[in-house]
Residue frames as qw, qx, qy, qz and C-alpha x, y, z in Angstrom:
[[0.000, 0.890, 0.455, 0.000, 0.00, 0.00, 0.00],
 [0.430, 0.134, 0.016, 0.893, 1.35, 3.40, -0.98],
 [0.052, -0.797, -0.406, 0.443, 0.30, 6.83, 0.30],
 [0.416, 0.350, 0.394, 0.741, 0.01, 9.44, -2.45],
 [0.010, -0.435, -0.200, 0.878, -0.36, 13.23, -2.23],
 [0.284, 0.628, 0.660, 0.297, -3.40, 14.51, -4.12],
 [0.014, 0.840, 0.106, 0.532, -4.15, 18.05, -2.93],
 [0.697, -0.578, -0.189, 0.381, -1.48, 18.73, -0.31],
 [0.144, 0.970, -0.155, 0.121, 0.20, 22.16, -0.18],
 [0.717, 0.390, -0.432, 0.383, 3.99, 21.87, -0.20],
 [0.035, 0.521, -0.499, 0.691, 4.40, 23.56, 3.19],
 [0.594, -0.241, 0.478, -0.601, 2.19, 21.10, 5.10],
 [0.015, -0.014, 0.994, 0.112, 0.95, 17.53, 5.28],
 [0.388, 0.431, 0.583, -0.569, -2.67, 18.64, 5.64],
 [0.413, 0.372, -0.406, -0.725, -4.90, 18.15, 2.64],
 [0.918, 0.155, 0.125, -0.344, -6.12, 15.20, 0.62],
 [0.121, -0.451, 0.869, 0.162, -4.02, 12.08, 0.32],
 [0.880, 0.138, -0.134, -0.434, -4.97, 8.79, -1.28],
 [0.630, -0.337, 0.697, 0.057, -3.93, 5.16, -1.10],
 [0.591, 0.453, -0.553, -0.374, -2.69, 3.06, -3.96],
 [0.805, -0.247, 0.465, -0.275, -3.60, -0.53, -3.20],
 [0.864, 0.037, 0.484, 0.134, -1.66, -3.60, -4.29],
 [0.497, -0.043, 0.544, 0.674, -0.56, -3.64, -7.90],
 [0.304, 0.837, 0.449, -0.067, -3.04, -1.01, -9.06],
 [0.505, 0.361, 0.185, 0.762, -1.77, 1.57, -11.53],
 [0.098, -0.627, -0.096, -0.767, -3.83, 4.41, -10.04],
 [0.010, -0.013, -0.686, 0.727, -4.51, 5.63, -6.56],
 [0.051, 0.509, 0.848, -0.136, -8.09, 5.35, -5.31],
 [0.115, 0.666, 0.185, -0.713, -8.84, 9.08, -5.69],
 [0.166, 0.424, -0.538, -0.709, -7.87, 9.14, -9.37],
 [0.014, -0.117, -0.966, -0.231, -9.54, 5.80, -10.05],
 [0.130, 0.582, 0.698, -0.397, -12.83, 6.99, -8.55],
 [0.214, 0.699, 0.040, -0.681, -12.95, 10.25, -10.48],
 [0.074, 0.287, -0.751, -0.589, -11.85, 8.60, -13.72],
 [0.042, 0.318, 0.944, 0.076, -14.79, 6.19, -13.41],
 [0.117, 0.681, 0.527, -0.495, -17.17, 9.03, -12.56],
 [0.213, 0.660, -0.235, -0.681, -16.18, 10.72, -15.85],
 [0.054, -0.134, 0.904, 0.402, -16.42, 7.52, -17.93],
 [0.591, 0.115, -0.048, -0.797, -19.80, 7.70, -19.68],
 [0.680, 0.103, -0.673, -0.273, -19.76, 4.05, -20.77],
 [0.308, 0.004, -0.840, 0.446, -18.88, 2.78, -17.28],
 [0.265, 0.085, 0.422, -0.863, -21.59, 4.97, -15.72],
 [0.656, 0.098, -0.313, -0.680, -24.20, 3.80, -18.22],
 [0.614, 0.043, -0.788, -0.017, -23.36, 0.14, -17.46],
 [0.113, -0.001, -0.731, 0.673, -23.43, 0.83, -13.71],
 [0.426, 0.107, 0.249, -0.863, -26.89, 2.42, -13.80],
 [0.700, 0.100, -0.504, -0.495, -28.26, -0.28, -16.08],
 [0.500, 0.041, -0.835, 0.227, -26.94, -2.96, -13.72],
 [0.132, -0.233, -0.668, 0.695, -28.42, -1.09, -10.73],
 [0.205, -0.322, -0.434, -0.816, -31.64, 0.01, -12.43],
 [0.511, -0.565, -0.644, -0.067, -33.85, -1.35, -9.62],
 [0.452, -0.466, -0.338, 0.681, -32.00, 0.79, -7.07],
 [0.130, 0.026, 0.214, 0.968, -32.05, 3.79, -9.39],
 [0.361, -0.342, -0.471, -0.729, -35.82, 3.52, -9.76],
 [0.398, -0.345, -0.797, 0.297, -36.55, 2.58, -6.15],
 [0.201, -0.854, -0.327, -0.351, -37.51, 6.14, -5.36],
 [0.634, -0.486, -0.215, 0.562, -34.72, 6.76, -2.82],
 [0.210, -0.257, 0.161, 0.929, -33.63, 9.65, -5.03],
 [0.550, 0.480, 0.136, -0.670, -36.33, 9.64, -7.73],
 [0.766, 0.298, 0.552, 0.138, -37.31, 7.70, -10.80],
 [0.191, 0.804, -0.301, -0.475, -35.03, 8.85, -13.60],
 [0.887, 0.449, -0.103, -0.025, -33.66, 7.39, -16.80],
 [0.851, -0.186, 0.121, 0.477, -30.22, 5.86, -17.07],
 [0.480, 0.541, 0.143, 0.676, -29.19, 8.67, -19.42],
 [0.229, -0.864, -0.028, -0.448, -30.28, 11.34, -16.95],
 [0.803, -0.580, 0.062, 0.123, -28.46, 9.52, -14.11],
 [0.771, 0.125, 0.110, 0.614, -25.26, 9.52, -16.17],
 [0.208, 0.703, 0.091, 0.674, -25.55, 13.26, -16.84],
 [0.510, -0.818, -0.012, -0.267, -26.26, 14.03, -13.17],
 [0.873, -0.365, 0.074, 0.314, -23.26, 11.95, -12.10],
 [0.620, 0.373, 0.092, 0.684, -20.93, 13.68, -14.55],
 [0.067, -0.797, -0.043, -0.598, -22.06, 17.06, -13.21],
 [0.700, -0.704, 0.017, -0.117, -21.81, 15.99, -9.57],
 [0.876, -0.111, 0.039, 0.468, -18.32, 14.51, -10.04],
 [0.429, 0.523, 0.038, 0.736, -17.04, 17.71, -11.64],
 [0.317, -0.807, -0.021, -0.498, -18.59, 19.83, -8.90],
 [0.843, -0.529, -0.004, 0.098, -17.08, 17.61, -6.18],
 [0.767, 0.119, 0.023, 0.630, -13.62, 17.86, -7.73],
 [0.160, 0.681, 0.048, 0.713, -13.94, 21.64, -8.00],
 [0.558, -0.769, -0.027, -0.311, -15.04, 21.93, -4.36],
 [0.891, -0.319, -0.003, 0.323, -12.17, 19.73, -3.15],
 [0.596, 0.337, 0.038, 0.728, -9.70, 21.81, -5.11],
 [0.100, -0.770, -0.061, -0.627, -11.17, 25.08, -3.79],
 [0.726, -0.680, -0.050, -0.084, -11.07, 23.89, -0.19],
 [0.843, -0.200, 0.051, 0.497, -7.45, 22.83, -0.42],
 [0.428, 0.554, 0.101, 0.707, -6.48, 25.93, -2.40],
 [0.319, -0.856, -0.043, -0.405, -7.60, 27.98, 0.61],
 [0.161, 0.600, -0.655, 0.430, -4.68, 26.42, 2.44],
 [0.650, -0.258, -0.712, 0.061, -6.50, 23.74, 4.40],
 [0.021, -0.357, 0.395, -0.846, -7.08, 26.42, 7.01],
 [0.117, -0.364, -0.857, 0.346, -9.36, 26.17, 9.97],
 [0.207, 0.464, 0.219, -0.833, -11.22, 29.28, 8.84],
 [0.508, 0.398, -0.290, -0.706, -13.92, 29.47, 6.20],
 [0.938, 0.188, -0.123, -0.264, -14.38, 26.45, 3.99],
 [0.076, -0.573, 0.816, -0.021, -12.14, 23.58, 4.91],
 [0.429, 0.098, -0.869, -0.225, -12.10, 19.83, 4.45],
 [0.033, 0.129, 0.840, -0.526, -13.78, 19.33, 7.82],
 [0.470, 0.316, 0.190, -0.802, -16.91, 20.96, 6.37],
 [0.615, 0.321, -0.509, -0.509, -17.00, 18.52, 3.47],
 [0.511, 0.082, -0.853, 0.066, -15.98, 15.24, 5.13],
 [0.628, -0.432, 0.206, -0.614, -18.29, 13.86, 7.81],
 [0.377, -0.262, 0.870, -0.180, -18.12, 10.68, 9.91],
 [0.269, 0.002, -0.856, -0.442, -19.26, 7.64, 7.92],
 [0.225, -0.462, -0.839, 0.180, -21.66, 6.75, 10.71],
 [0.099, -0.632, -0.270, -0.720, -24.36, 9.43, 10.77],
 [0.629, -0.721, -0.233, -0.175, -24.72, 8.96, 14.53],
 [0.710, -0.178, -0.178, 0.658, -21.08, 9.69, 15.39],
 [0.010, -0.973, -0.165, -0.163, -20.69, 13.19, 16.74],
 [0.492, -0.762, 0.315, 0.278, -17.13, 13.09, 18.04],
 [0.649, 0.700, -0.297, 0.020, -14.22, 13.48, 15.62],
 [0.744, -0.523, 0.398, 0.125, -11.29, 11.13, 16.22],
 [0.029, 0.593, -0.722, -0.354, -8.06, 9.95, 14.58],
 [0.031, -0.076, 0.961, 0.262, -8.55, 7.17, 12.00],
 [0.482, 0.385, 0.523, -0.588, -12.23, 7.96, 11.71],
 [0.322, 0.301, 0.781, 0.443, -13.98, 6.46, 8.71],
 [0.140, 0.558, 0.155, -0.803, -15.40, 9.40, 6.80],
 [0.443, 0.505, 0.658, 0.341, -17.37, 10.33, 3.71],
 [0.018, 0.369, -0.082, -0.925, -17.63, 13.40, 1.54],
 [0.261, 0.544, 0.746, 0.284, -20.70, 14.25, -0.47],
 [0.013, 0.059, -0.045, -0.997, -22.23, 17.37, -1.88],
 [0.527, -0.085, -0.155, -0.831, -25.84, 18.44, -1.60],
 [0.782, -0.046, 0.478, -0.398, -28.17, 15.46, -1.58],
 [0.572, 0.528, -0.545, -0.312, -26.24, 13.72, -4.34],
 [0.985, -0.118, 0.027, -0.121, -25.35, 10.05, -4.58],
 [0.664, 0.489, -0.429, 0.368, -21.57, 10.28, -4.98],
 [0.680, -0.726, 0.106, 0.009, -19.49, 9.43, -1.94],
 [0.498, 0.600, -0.527, 0.337, -15.77, 9.83, -1.50],
 [0.846, -0.511, -0.150, 0.002, -14.57, 7.63, 1.38],
 [0.373, 0.638, -0.450, 0.501, -11.56, 8.50, 3.50],
 [0.692, -0.424, -0.445, 0.379, -9.82, 8.03, 6.82],
 [0.088, -0.941, 0.026, -0.327, -9.53, 11.20, 8.90],
 [0.695, 0.014, -0.400, 0.597, -6.15, 11.86, 10.49],
 [0.206, -0.320, -0.302, 0.874, -6.71, 15.48, 11.51],
 [0.285, 0.649, 0.372, -0.600, -9.13, 18.34, 10.94],
 [0.506, 0.745, -0.154, -0.406, -7.90, 19.02, 7.42],
 [0.059, 0.487, -0.848, -0.199, -6.11, 15.79, 6.59],
 [0.852, 0.138, 0.324, -0.388, -7.92, 12.92, 4.87],
 [0.150, -0.338, 0.869, 0.329, -6.64, 9.76, 3.23],
 [0.718, 0.261, -0.114, -0.635, -8.99, 8.74, 0.41],
 [0.446, -0.171, 0.879, -0.011, -9.67, 5.00, 0.21],
 [0.149, 0.254, 0.849, 0.439, -12.17, 5.03, -2.65],
 [0.338, 0.193, 0.104, -0.915, -15.62, 6.17, -3.60],
 [0.142, 0.267, 0.941, 0.149, -18.96, 5.00, -4.82],
 [0.355, -0.233, -0.319, -0.847, -22.43, 5.75, -6.05],
 [0.056, 0.154, 0.857, -0.489, -24.90, 5.27, -3.22],
 [0.340, -0.218, -0.509, -0.760, -28.42, 4.77, -4.55],
 [0.622, -0.457, -0.625, -0.120, -29.88, 3.14, -1.43],
 [0.438, -0.832, 0.061, -0.336, -30.36, 4.24, 2.16],
 [0.763, -0.537, 0.346, 0.100, -27.87, 1.67, 3.48],
 [0.143, 0.700, -0.650, -0.257, -24.56, 0.31, 2.20],
 [0.729, -0.078, 0.666, -0.137, -25.77, -3.25, 1.63],
 [0.773, 0.618, -0.050, -0.133, -24.74, -3.37, -2.03],
 [0.920, -0.011, 0.070, 0.385, -21.65, -5.25, -3.17],
 [0.486, 0.588, -0.041, 0.645, -19.84, -2.20, -4.56],
 [0.272, -0.796, 0.160, -0.516, -20.40, -0.30, -1.30],
 [0.898, -0.430, 0.089, 0.023, -19.42, -3.29, 0.84],
 [0.806, 0.265, -0.035, 0.529, -16.10, -3.30, -1.06],
 [0.119, 0.738, -0.135, 0.651, -15.62, 0.34, -0.07],
 [0.662, -0.679, 0.130, -0.289, -16.24, -0.52, 3.59],
 [0.954, -0.120, 0.035, 0.271, -13.61, -3.28, 3.35],
 [0.564, 0.507, -0.090, 0.646, -11.07, -0.83, 1.90],
 [0.255, -0.802, 0.132, -0.524, -11.78, 1.65, 4.71],
 [0.842, -0.515, 0.142, -0.077, -11.10, -1.04, 7.30],
 [0.892, 0.162, 0.012, 0.422, -7.98, -2.30, 5.49],
 [0.338, 0.656, -0.126, 0.663, -6.48, 1.20, 5.32],
 [0.489, -0.759, 0.140, -0.407, -7.37, 1.97, 8.95],
 [0.938, -0.308, 0.103, 0.123, -5.60, -1.23, 10.03],
 [0.728, 0.399, -0.034, 0.556, -2.58, -0.35, 7.83],
 [0.019, 0.788, -0.146, 0.598, -2.32, 3.09, 9.43],
 [0.698, -0.646, 0.183, -0.248, -2.52, 1.67, 12.95],
 [0.964, -0.076, 0.082, 0.241, -0.04, -1.14, 12.20],
 [0.649, 0.393, -0.001, 0.652, 2.46, 1.35, 10.76],
 [0.401, -0.499, -0.321, 0.698, 2.15, 3.98, 13.48],
 [0.105, 0.284, 0.319, 0.898, 0.56, 6.60, 11.22],
 [0.170, -0.636, -0.680, 0.322, -1.54, 8.75, 13.53],
 [0.027, -0.801, -0.110, 0.587, -0.78, 12.34, 12.50],
 [0.597, 0.796, 0.031, -0.093, -0.38, 14.16, 9.19],
 [0.022, 0.819, -0.568, -0.082, 3.40, 14.42, 9.62],
 [0.632, -0.216, 0.744, 0.015, 3.58, 10.60, 9.78],
 [0.772, 0.555, 0.276, -0.143, 2.34, 10.41, 6.18],
 [0.315, 0.855, -0.390, -0.138, 5.53, 11.81, 4.63],
 [0.260, -0.519, 0.814, 0.015, 7.72, 9.01, 5.91],
 [0.545, 0.132, 0.827, -0.040, 5.37, 6.47, 4.28],
 [0.543, 0.704, 0.165, -0.428, 4.43, 8.29, 1.09],
 [0.638, 0.142, 0.542, 0.528, 5.32, 7.67, -2.52],
 [0.137, 0.813, 0.085, -0.559, 5.86, 11.09, -4.03]]
């Protein structure tokens, strides 16, 4: 497992990092956003998950409309992430802490190695990460969440990656943002 800088200002370790798992060519951040911009992959995903798409959790829409909404949401999420980090990952104004929330909706205390999710508006895209500090997140992957729970195979895989990365961080003594540099692949 490699730790990769995504949006991390050069004078700090705070920002967005990602993991590169196993023999994968891309880190999880890039892989997620590449898929969210791949029209063919999105079309296949929504066709395969048509029952969930039409279950009414969001609304009944066509596959084509779902693809367009996802493309727009992915671009907006990337822009927001970039804007937040461009502000210097400060504790004032917009920062990553405003975007990433605990994965468990009933967790109200923020802790090290907390499983987290980022989403915008009431959209279905989720970016999953492990929180190290207020403005330091390690992205483990992402998904399209069409149902109220995470009981779908593609989302269960994201939960497994979150747990795997959390265990890796604990096993390697990575508890603070400054610990990331000694384990990163720049």
